[in-house]
N, C-alpha and C positions, 0 to 999 in steps of 0.2 A: 779107621779109613779104609776105604776099597780103591786101591790104587790101579788105574788103568792106562794104557798108553794110547795116544792119539796123533795120527800123522796130521800136522797142522801147517798153516800157511801164513806168510806174510807179503803183502804188496806194498812197496814204497811208491806213493803217488807222486812224489816230486820227480820220480825218474820216468814215469809213463809219457811216452810221446805219441801216443794215439795212433800207432802204425797198423794195429789190427793184425799183426803177424801171427799172435797168439790164436785168434779166432779163426784165422785161415788154416793153421796147423791142425786144431781140433777138428774143424769141418772136414778136412781131408782125410782124417783117420776114423772119426766116428759117425758123423752124421751126414756124409755124402751118399744118402740113399733115398729111395722113394719113401714119401711119407714124413721125412725129416727135414725137407728143404728149409722150413721156417725156424727149425731148432737150432739155436745157438748155445751149446753147453758153455761156452765162453764168449762173451760179448764186451765191448768196450763202449762205455757211455760218456757223453759229455755232461758235466754238471757246472752250473745249473742246467737242468733239462728233465724231460719227462720220463726218460730210460726205455728200457725194452723188457717185457711189453709196456705199452703206453701206461704211465702212472703206476707201476707196479708197487710203489711204495705206499700207495693210498689203500689202507686196509678197511676204510669204510666202504670202499668199492669191492675189493676182493675178499675181505674176511679171512686173511692169512694169519699164521701164527697163533700164538697163545694170548690169553688175557687172564687176569686174575678177577675171580668172582667168589666173594666170601671168603677170601684168604686162600682159596684154591685155584689151580691152573684149570683152565677150560680152553678147548679150541674155539677160536674165532668163528670158524666156519660152521660148526654144529657139533652137538653131543651125540650119542647114540641114536636117540629117537630122531634128531634132525637129519643125521645121516641117512637113516631109512627113507625119509620123507624125500631126500634130494637125490635118491639113487638114480631116478630116471629123469629128473630136471634139476640141475645144479646152477642156482642163479648166480653164482660167484666165479664161474669159470671165465677166464679171458676169451674174447671172441677172435675170429681171425682178423678182425680190423684192428684189435689191440696189438696183434703181432703185425703181420702184413701177408697179403696173399702172394705166396711164391710164384715166380715166373720165369720164363726163359724167352728166347727170340726165335723167330721163325728164319734161321739162317740160310734154308734152302731157298727162300725167295729172294735172299741177297746174292747168294753164290752161284745160283742156277738161273737167275733171270735171263730171259732172251734180250737181244739188243732191242733198244728202243729210245725214244726221245726223253723218257722219264728216268730219273735216278731211283733204282731199287732200294727198297729199305727192308730191314729186319724188324718186323713188328713184334711187339711184346705179347705174349700169350700166357694165359694162366696154367700153371701146372696142375691145378685142381681140376679145372673144368675144360681146358683146351681152348677156350674162348679168348678173343682179343681183350686185353684190359687196358685200362688207364692207371699207370702206376702212381700210387699216392703215398706209399710209405715203404720203408725198408728196415733192417735190422739195426742200422746207425744212420737213420734218417736226419736226425738233429745234430750230427756230428760238427763239431766246431761253432755251433749256434748258440755260443753262451750268452748272448745278448737278444736273442730273438723275442718278439713279442707273442709267439705261438708256443715255443717249446720251453725256453727258460722261465718265462713268467708264468707257467702252469706247473713248475716244480712243486711238489707238496711240502718240501722242506722250506720254502718261502713263507709259509702260512704264518708263522710267528714273527717274522721280520717287520720292522717298522718301514714306513714309506722312504726314509732317509737311506736305510740299509738297502732296500730294493732298488732305489735309483743308483746307489754306488755300484751295483752289480751290473746295471744296464746302460752306463753312459759309454757312448762309443769310444770316447778318447781314453777311458781307463778300464775298458772292458776286461772282465776277469771270467776265465773258466779253467777247468782242469778235467782230466780223464779218470774215469772210474772203471777199471776193468772187474768183472765179475765172473765167478764160477759157482758151483755149488759149494756151500760153506762146510758140509760134512758135520752139522750141528751135533752137539752132546745131547740135545732134547729135541730131535727133529720132528716138526708138526706133521711133515709129509708121512713120516711112518705111523704116527698116531691116528691120522686121518684115513689111511687105507684099511677098507673093510675086509680086504682079503689077506691082510698081513703079509704083502709082497715086499715091503720095504724094510730093511734091516741093517744094523751096523755090525760090520765084522768084528769079532771079538778082539783080535790081535792088533789091529791098527785103527779101528773106528770108522773106517771108510763106509759111507752109506750107499748101499746098492739096492737095486730095484729088480727082483726076480721076474723074468719072463715067463717062467712057468706058472707062477701064482698070479700075475696081474690078470685082472678081469675088466680092465678098461672102465672102472667106475670114475676114473679121473678125480676122486677126492684128494689125491696127493697134489694135484695141480692148484687146487683152490687152497688147500692146507698149507702149502709152502708159501711164506710170505715174500720170499725172493723171486718166486716164479721160475725156479731152475728145474722143474720137472715138465717134460713135453709129451704130448700125446702123438704117437706115430699113426697118422691115419691111414698107412698103408698096411701095417701089421695088426691094428687094433690093439696095441699095447703101449703102455707109458714107458718113457726112457728118461735118464738122467746122466749127469756127470758121474764118471766112475773113478775120477782121479788117476786114470790111466794105471790101474792097479796091475795089469800084467807087465808094464814097464817097471813099476815100483818093485815088483817081485824079482825082477831080473837086474836091480840096481841101477835102473835108469830114471832119470827125472820125467814127469808127465809132459806131454808134448807141448802144452802152451807154455809150460816153464822153460823147457829146453830152447824153444824158439824165440823166446823174449827178447827183442832187439835192445830195449832199454835196461835190461837186466835187473828189472824191478822185483822180481819174484824170489821168495825164499822158502824153504820147505825143511821141515824137521819135526822131531817127536816132542810132544808135551806129555808129562805124566799128571793126571788129574785125580781128584777124589770123587769117584763115581757116587758115593754115599751122599754127597753134599749137592747133587745136580737140582733136586727138588727145591731145596732151600734156597739155592742161588737164583732159580728161575723165578721164585716167588718174592724176591727181593724188591724193595721199593725202587722206584725208577731212578731216583738220584743215586742209589747204591749199586746199581746193576754192574757197571764197569769195574768198580772195586770188588764186588762180589765174585765176578767172574775171574778176575786176577787171583783172588784168594783161593779159588778152586783149583788152580794150577800149583803143583808142588815142586819143590826144589829136588832136582834129580841127584844133588850131591849130598843131601840128608841121608845119613845111614839108616834112620828109621823108615824113611820113605822107600829106600832101596830094598829093605828088608821085606816090607809089605807088598812091593812089586814083585819080588821074587816069589813071595808065597802065591801070587796070582798067575804065576807062569811066565812072567816077564823075563825074557833072557838078559844076561849080561851084555850081549851085543846091543840089544835095544836100550838098556840103561846107559851104555857108552854113548849111543847116538843121542839120548836125551841130554846127556851133559854137554855135548858139543852142539846142541840145536841152535841155529840162528834164530828161530821163532822164539825159544825161552829167552834169549837175550833182548829181543825187541819188546816182547810183550810183558814179561815178568821183571827181568833184571833192571832194564833201563826204562820201562814203562812209557815207551813212546809210540807204541802200536795199539789201536783201538778196534774193536768190532764194529761192523755195519748194523746199525738199527738194532742195538740190544734190546731195545723195548718190544721186539717181537718175541723175546723170551725163549728163543731157540737155542741159545748159547752157541753162537757160530764160531767154528774154528779157523775161520779166514779173518785175518787182522789187517789193518792199513795204517801205514804212517801217514798221517794226514799231509797235504801239500803246504809247504811254507810259502812257496812261490804263489803270486808275485810278492816278493819280500819288500818291495819298495812302496813307500807311502805315496798317496796322491799329492799332486801339485796344484796350488790355488792359483788365482788370477795373477798374483804378483810374483809368480815363479818360485815360491817357497814350499817346501814340504809341509803338508798339513799335519803337523805332529806337534802335540802339546807337550809342555814340559821340557822343552830342549834346554833350558836355561840350567838344568840340573848337573850339567857337565856331560852329557850324552854327545860324544863326538861323531856319532852317526845318526843325524836326524832322519835320513832316509830310511832307517829301520823303524817303521811305525811302531807306536805303541800298540799293544794287542787291542785295546778298545777301539783303536782307529785303523785296524787292519782292513785292507781293501777287500779281503773275504771276510764277512762278518762272522765272529766267533758264534753267534746264535745259529747261523746256517750250518756251520761245521758241527756244532753241538747237536743239531737236529739229525745230522747223518750219523755220527759216531758215538755219541754218549747219551742218548735218550734225553737231550736237552740240558744236560748238566755242563754249563759253560765252564765252570772252575776246573773240571777235568780236562778239558780242551786246552785252557790256559797253561795248565801244568805241562802238557805235551809240547805246546809251543815255545814255552820258557826254555825247555831243554834243547829244542831244535835251534833255537836263536843262540843259545849259549854255545852249542857245538859249532855253529858257523863262525862265531866270533873267537872262539878257541883256537880254530884252524887258521883265521886270519891273524891272530896274535903271534902264532907259530911261523907263519909263512910270509906275511907282510910286516909284522912287528910295528904295527901302529896302534895296538890296543894297550891302554895303560894297565899295568898289573893290578892295581887296585880296582879298577873297573871290571876287569876280568874275573878276579877273584869274587867280587860281589855278584856278578852275573851267574858264576857257577854255584856260588853258596845258595842263591835265590832259587836256582833250578834243581839243587839237590844231587848234582853230579860232580864227580871229580875230574881233574884234567885227564887222568888215565882213561876214565870212561869216555869222556869227549873225543880222544883220540880213537878209542876202539870204535864208537859209534861212527865216526867219520870213515874209519878204514872199512868196516863192513858195509857201509852205505856206497862208498865212492870206488873202492878197488878191490872188492873181494873176489877170491878165485872160485872157480866152479864147484870145488868141493866144500868151500865155506858157505856158499848159498844153498847148496843141496846136500843135506847130511841125511842120506837114505840108509836106514837100519836093514840088516838082513831079515826079512820077514819070517823066514823059516816056516812056510805054510805047513809042511808035513808034521812038524812038532807042534804047531798050534792046532791042528785038527785032532792030533792024538791025545792031547791034553783037554779037549773040550768037555768030555764027560766029567772029568775030575774037578775042572776049575771054574768054567764059566756058565754053568747051567744056572740060569736064573730067567725069571719072567717079568715082562713089563706089559701093563695094560695098554692096548691100543685096539682101535676098531671095535668089534663087538665082543672080543673076549680077551684072551691073553695070547701074546705073541712071543715066541722064543726069539733071542737075540744071538743067532748062531754063528759060529765060524762055518762059513758056506763052503761046500765042497764043489769045485769046478772040474 
């Protein structure tokens, strides 16, 4: 095993209120500059919906991420020959219409208008051309439009749903939507890095953060088409590409990233995962139905003495190992197995995981005023808690988002989430029969103690429990580079170092 450390994240979607405070915090710090007006390193989407940029999940359109070809991984966008052919014309780039044309307002016409009979207005003008524009889109244009015929019905994840399941998501009286915050996933197998001909994108050796060198970038923009999540942006002002840096200057000083720190719903968790770098290729080539389990298997137990010894031999400090043992991400992803990667079928092995939304937990109500739940005669005292097969958010839709279509993997997560909720009801309201609770916990594979711990970390965690930030010890990591982390990875036209970058 080749044990490495990775700063990883979990977003708990049941807690996101869609306030966009995270997006504003990031914009104020990192992308409030000419050329980056349209760039949202952090954005919050409404699901079902088309997202930002429009239809970013549709890889038939954008050709992002990896695919398996004859048992080997290959970039969807192009191989080396295809990259050369597309250097001066890339057909898979999002256009400005897929994002939105950034604009401002002519406030001078409003504030400095002379007295007159007409009401002065501040007309919108393009930040690109300076001409008046008719605003047609924005970064969260489909916010809260979970049942709209334009946005929600064009969500690529609805493709496999039946007409009945589609109708359940779009009936006004039982409308369902939830929020999906997104940042760069800082993947273990980043397609953006492999797609870059200049080798400008790399993972830091000590913490796995994916960065883009402004010195090496030559604006080929292959990283934009290569990233299936569309989290690399072209700065038209500087002629360089940019991406989320996970606020590494804040992490190095012991602070949480800006979007994490500003989150009103406290949905975000950050910590260290230890993983076996030697298994990345095997996991990325796993069959579709095994992707989630294979990625979990790649993550190793930080309490295992063998793993600790291998980590130390790779230069991972005891302080980093201690942070890994206390990591909330490890608990959600590996120990409790209730957090899932977003679109694992892209095979980039994302290191941002999501606890899928349990809400709306209530079943639908039929014309007679009864809950639409089958099998309530078996002693279930809560018919309002829908059977998983009749959930108001179809499991097939959630499986398309988080498990590459593997519905059983989503069911396992939801059984645990429902069991935790009823365990807390049994403790606080005391109306859950002991035999029913025991059966639920047994079926979900968690203990009463684990249910209490999940509830505690979800509902009332402290700041230090949500963000376990290790001392990154940059000076030690740089000094040990020649001895420990010298390895090469094929990318672009040749071989690219994966260095610990000096800043």
